[in-house]
C-alpha positions as a LaTeX table, in Angstrom:
\begin{tabular}{lrrr}
\hline
Residue & $x$ (\AA) & $y$ (\AA) & $z$ (\AA) \\
\hline
Met1 & $-12.71$ & $-35.97$ & 49.30 \\
Lys2 & $-9.72$ & $-35.73$ & 46.90 \\
Lys3 & $-12.18$ & $-35.96$ & 43.60 \\
Leu4 & $-14.27$ & $-33.28$ & 44.78 \\
Phe5 & $-11.23$ & $-31.20$ & 45.34 \\
Ser6 & $-10.11$ & $-32.03$ & 41.70 \\
Leu7 & $-13.87$ & $-31.57$ & 40.19 \\
Leu8 & $-14.07$ & $-28.08$ & 42.32 \\
Ser9 & $-10.41$ & $-26.87$ & 40.77 \\
Ile10 & $-11.57$ & $-27.77$ & 37.47 \\
Ile11 & $-14.85$ & $-26.25$ & 37.66 \\
Gly12 & $-12.76$ & $-23.24$ & 38.69 \\
Ile13 & $-10.22$ & $-22.92$ & 36.77 \\
Ile14 & $-12.53$ & $-23.07$ & 33.61 \\
Ala15 & $-14.81$ & $-20.29$ & 35.02 \\
Ile16 & $-12.23$ & $-17.88$ & 35.55 \\
Ser17 & $-10.97$ & $-18.67$ & 31.83 \\
Asn18 & $-14.43$ & $-17.89$ & 30.44 \\
Cys19 & $-14.50$ & $-14.62$ & 32.14 \\
Thr20 & $-11.20$ & $-13.10$ & 30.33 \\
Ser21 & $-11.78$ & $-11.97$ & 26.87 \\
Val22 & $-10.59$ & $-9.94$ & 24.29 \\
Pro23 & $-12.65$ & $-6.93$ & 23.46 \\
Asp24 & $-13.64$ & $-7.13$ & 19.74 \\
Asn25 & $-11.86$ & $-4.82$ & 17.13 \\
His26 & $-13.50$ & $-3.68$ & 14.29 \\
Asp27 & $-10.99$ & $-1.17$ & 13.01 \\
Pro28 & $-11.01$ & $-0.49$ & 9.07 \\
Ile29 & $-7.33$ & $-1.07$ & 8.93 \\
Leu30 & $-7.56$ & $-4.82$ & 9.69 \\
Gly31 & $-6.28$ & $-7.23$ & 6.96 \\
Ile32 & $-3.83$ & $-7.12$ & 4.25 \\
Trp33 & $-1.99$ & $-4.04$ & 2.91 \\
Val34 & 0.51 & $-4.50$ & 0.16 \\
Lys35 & 3.22 & $-2.44$ & $-1.97$ \\
Thr36 & 4.46 & $-3.84$ & $-5.21$ \\
Glu37 & 7.08 & $-2.54$ & $-7.05$ \\
Ser38 & 8.42 & $-4.00$ & $-10.34$ \\
Ser39 & 12.07 & $-2.68$ & $-11.97$ \\
Asn40 & 13.40 & $-3.73$ & $-15.06$ \\
Ile41 & 17.22 & $-5.25$ & $-14.94$ \\
Glu42 & 18.98 & $-4.77$ & $-18.26$ \\
Gly43 & 19.80 & $-8.42$ & $-19.46$ \\
Lys44 & 17.96 & $-10.13$ & $-16.69$ \\
Gly45 & 14.32 & $-9.39$ & $-17.24$ \\
Thr46 & 11.80 & $-7.90$ & $-14.70$ \\
Ser47 & 12.38 & $-7.92$ & $-10.73$ \\
Thr48 & 9.42 & $-7.62$ & $-8.36$ \\
Thr49 & 9.52 & $-6.33$ & $-4.78$ \\
Arg50 & 6.57 & $-7.16$ & $-2.61$ \\
Glu51 & 5.97 & $-5.86$ & 0.99 \\
Glu52 & 2.82 & $-6.71$ & 3.04 \\
Trp53 & 1.67 & $-5.60$ & 6.03 \\
Ile54 & $-0.90$ & $-7.72$ & 7.73 \\
Phe55 & $-2.70$ & $-6.03$ & 10.77 \\
Asn56 & $-4.80$ & $-8.01$ & 13.29 \\
Asp57 & $-7.42$ & $-7.20$ & 15.75 \\
Val58 & $-5.35$ & $-7.10$ & 18.77 \\
Tyr59 & $-2.89$ & $-4.28$ & 17.77 \\
Leu60 & $-0.21$ & $-6.39$ & 16.27 \\
Gly61 & 0.78 & $-7.41$ & 12.83 \\
Arg62 & 3.24 & $-9.03$ & 10.60 \\
Tyr63 & 5.84 & $-7.29$ & 8.03 \\
Gln64 & 6.91 & $-9.30$ & 5.05 \\
Ser65 & 9.11 & $-8.35$ & 2.09 \\
Tyr66 & 9.28 & $-10.93$ & $-0.84$ \\
Ser67 & 11.44 & $-10.46$ & $-4.11$ \\
Asp68 & 10.31 & $-12.52$ & $-6.87$ \\
Ser69 & 8.02 & $-14.72$ & $-4.59$ \\
Lys70 & 10.86 & $-15.41$ & $-2.19$ \\
Leu71 & 10.60 & $-14.21$ & 1.17 \\
Ile72 & 13.82 & $-12.15$ & 2.18 \\
Tyr73 & 12.76 & $-10.36$ & 5.33 \\
Tyr74 & 9.73 & $-10.21$ & 7.86 \\
Thr75 & 9.21 & $-8.91$ & 11.20 \\
Asp76 & 6.39 & $-8.18$ & 13.85 \\
Phe77 & 5.24 & $-4.80$ & 14.47 \\
Lys78 & 2.59 & $-3.25$ & 16.77 \\
Trp79 & $-0.15$ & $-0.44$ & 15.57 \\
Ser80 & $-2.04$ & 2.10 & 17.29 \\
Glu81 & $-4.92$ & 4.63 & 16.11 \\
Glu82 & $-5.44$ & 8.34 & 17.10 \\
Asn83 & $-7.77$ & 10.41 & 15.31 \\
Gly84 & $-7.68$ & 8.61 & 12.33 \\
Thr85 & $-3.79$ & 8.16 & 11.96 \\
Tyr86 & $-2.21$ & 4.82 & 12.50 \\
Ser87 & 1.25 & 4.61 & 14.03 \\
Ile88 & 3.22 & 1.36 & 13.16 \\
Ile89 & 6.11 & 0.59 & 15.52 \\
Tyr90 & 8.29 & $-2.42$ & 14.60 \\
Gly91 & 10.12 & $-4.99$ & 16.61 \\
Asp92 & 13.18 & $-4.85$ & 14.79 \\
Pro93 & 15.39 & $-1.55$ & 14.78 \\
Gln94 & 16.62 & $-2.18$ & 11.06 \\
Val95 & 13.01 & $-0.79$ & 10.09 \\
Asn96 & 12.20 & 3.06 & 10.78 \\
Asp97 & 8.86 & 3.33 & 12.70 \\
Ile98 & 5.93 & 4.99 & 10.43 \\
Thr99 & 2.72 & 6.88 & 10.52 \\
Val100 & $-0.06$ & 6.53 & 7.89 \\
Ser101 & $-3.68$ & 7.12 & 7.06 \\
Leu102 & $-6.56$ & 5.65 & 5.68 \\
Glu103 & $-8.04$ & 6.91 & 2.80 \\
Lys104 & $-11.58$ & 5.01 & 2.41 \\
Thr105 & $-12.99$ & 7.28 & $-0.44$ \\
Lys106 & $-10.56$ & 5.80 & $-2.96$ \\
Glu107 & $-10.89$ & 2.31 & $-4.29$ \\
Pro108 & $-9.12$ & 0.41 & $-3.55$ \\
Glu109 & $-8.50$ & 1.83 & $-0.20$ \\
Val110 & $-4.83$ & 3.12 & 0.63 \\
Leu111 & $-2.56$ & 3.91 & 3.20 \\
Thr112 & $-1.10$ & 7.62 & 2.69 \\
Leu113 & 1.89 & 9.03 & 4.25 \\
Asp114 & 1.91 & 12.43 & 5.96 \\
Asn115 & 2.93 & 14.01 & 2.28 \\
Gly116 & $-0.05$ & 12.10 & 0.80 \\
Ser117 & 1.59 & 9.59 & $-1.27$ \\
Val118 & 0.29 & 6.12 & $-1.40$ \\
Phe119 & 2.39 & 3.75 & 1.16 \\
Ala120 & 0.20 & 0.45 & 0.61 \\
Thr121 & $-3.25$ & $-0.41$ & $-0.87$ \\
Arg122 & $-5.71$ & $-2.89$ & 0.81 \\
Glu123 & $-5.21$ & $-6.49$ & $-0.75$ \\
\hline
\end{tabular}
């Protein structure tokens, strides 16, 4: 009897876990977006700063900042879309939340700020 109860419990757990699923998200913002800036420091050469936003399909993401290929900062963020406008809400108060729009007509695709300036490009 104990074996039968254990077997039924296992089958019940498997059945319940298979019933829950995350809906597919095919939003065009999914993927990695980058912004790279180079600066010439007199006597020291060139310094490169790279920022990455990685958008995943469960409305979460990771922001990372690199200086000369060394990770200097990262934090997680939540994102949402409403009428073609994307809101990025960071988990760290050191970073300001931002709103961007996706410009698919340009190659490569770009995220733009409200004033039309380029925020990041698709990698």
